[in-house]
C-alpha positions in Angstrom: 0.0 0.0 0.0 1.4 3.3 -1.0 2.0 6.1 1.4 -1.0 8.5 1.6 -3.5 5.9 0.3 -6.6 5.6 2.4 -8.5 2.4 3.4 -12.2 2.4 2.7 -14.5 2.3 5.7 -17.8 2.1 3.9 -19.2 -0.7 6.0 -18.2 -3.9 4.4 -20.6 -4.1 1.4 -18.1 -6.4 -0.2 -18.8 -9.1 2.4 -21.7 -10.6 0.4 -25.0 -11.5 1.8 -26.0 -12.1 5.4 -26.6 -15.9 5.9 -29.1 -15.2 8.7 -31.2 -12.6 6.8 -33.7 -15.2 5.5 -34.3 -16.8 8.9 -37.5 -15.9 10.8 -39.7 -17.5 13.5 -42.7 -17.7 11.2 -42.7 -21.4 10.7 -41.8 -22.3 14.3 -44.5 -23.5 16.8 -45.1 -21.3 19.8 -45.1 -22.7 23.3 -48.4 -23.5 24.9 -49.8 -20.8 27.2 -49.6 -23.1 30.2 -45.9 -23.7 29.8 -45.3 -19.9 29.5 -47.3 -19.2 32.7 -45.4 -22.0 34.6 -42.1 -20.6 33.5 -43.1 -17.1 34.7 -44.4 -18.4 38.0 -41.3 -20.5 38.6 -39.1 -17.5 38.0 -41.1 -15.3 40.4 -41.2 -18.0 43.0 -37.5 -18.5 43.0 -37.0 -14.8 43.4 -39.4 -14.7 46.4 -37.8 -17.7 48.1 -34.3 -16.3 47.7 -35.2 -13.0 49.3 -35.6 -14.4 52.8 -32.3 -16.1 53.6 -31.9 -14.6 57.1 -30.3 -11.7 58.9 -26.5 -11.1 58.7 -24.6 -8.6 60.8 -22.2 -6.1 59.1 -19.6 -4.5 61.5 -16.6 -2.2 61.1 -13.7 -3.4 63.2 -10.3 -2.1 63.9 -9.3 -4.0 67.0 -6.3 -6.3 66.8 -5.4 -5.2 63.3 -2.8 -2.6 63.9 -5.4 0.3 63.3 -6.5 -1.0 60.0 -10.3 -1.0 59.3 -12.0 -4.2 58.3 -15.6 -4.8 57.4 -16.9 -8.2 58.8 -20.0 -10.0 57.9 -21.3 -12.7 60.3 -24.4 -14.5 61.4 -24.9 -16.7 58.3 -27.4 -19.5 58.9 -27.7 -22.5 56.5 -24.9 -21.4 54.2 -21.7 -23.4 53.5 -18.1 -22.4 53.1 -18.2 -22.6 49.3 -21.1 -20.1 49.1 -19.4 -17.8 51.6 -16.2 -17.8 49.5 -18.3 -17.0 46.4 -19.9 -14.1 48.2 -16.5 -12.9 49.5 -15.1 -13.0 45.9 -18.1 -10.9 44.6 -17.5 -8.4 47.5 -13.8 -8.1 46.8 -14.4 -7.5 43.1 -17.1 -4.8 43.8 -15.0 -3.1 46.5 -11.7 -3.3 44.7 -9.9 -4.6 47.8 -8.8 -7.8 49.5 -10.8 -10.0 51.8 -11.1 -13.5 53.2 -13.4 -16.0 55.0 -12.2 -16.6 58.6 -14.0 -18.6 61.3 -17.4 -18.5 59.4 -17.3 -14.7 58.9 -16.4 -12.8 55.7 -13.7 -10.1 56.2 -13.3 -7.3 53.6 -10.5 -4.7 53.9 -11.5 -1.2 54.6 -14.9 0.4 55.5 -17.0 -1.1 52.7 -20.3 -1.5 54.6 -22.7 0.1 52.0 -21.3 -2.0 49.1 -21.3 -5.2 51.1 -24.9 -4.5 52.2 -26.0 -4.0 48.6 -24.4 -7.3 47.5 -25.9 -9.2 50.4 -29.4 -7.7 49.7 -29.1 -8.9 46.0 -28.1 -12.4 47.3 -31.3 -12.5 49.4 -30.0 -11.8 52.8 -31.2 -9.1 55.2 -28.1 -7.1 56.1 -28.1 -5.2 59.4 -25.4 -2.7 60.5 -24.3 -3.8 63.9 -22.3 -1.8 66.4 -21.7 2.0 66.5 
């Protein structure tokens, strides 16, 4: 290509035809009304069940950490270690900081109470700010 020559940016008309242009849903059967209603009900039911997973306490602590502030989440009932680690990972990513799961509680570095509360609410827990 010679110096000063420009490349066309006209939109790729030379690509030919679109192989998906002739496809449509006209010949496809639609789902029965009962199946569509059951799917909608199941989706709403799952959302309602997940919204009541119990109360969890969110505290800001500095004691025993050399003056560093840590947000701790405790009081989980009926939740295993893998799910706690998954929640901790989601919190670390949202807060942009480190954290871990220790002795059944999630610890996130810094004062991240609002962000942690939002993530727990989305997961179906009822976060409560404990302490002063």
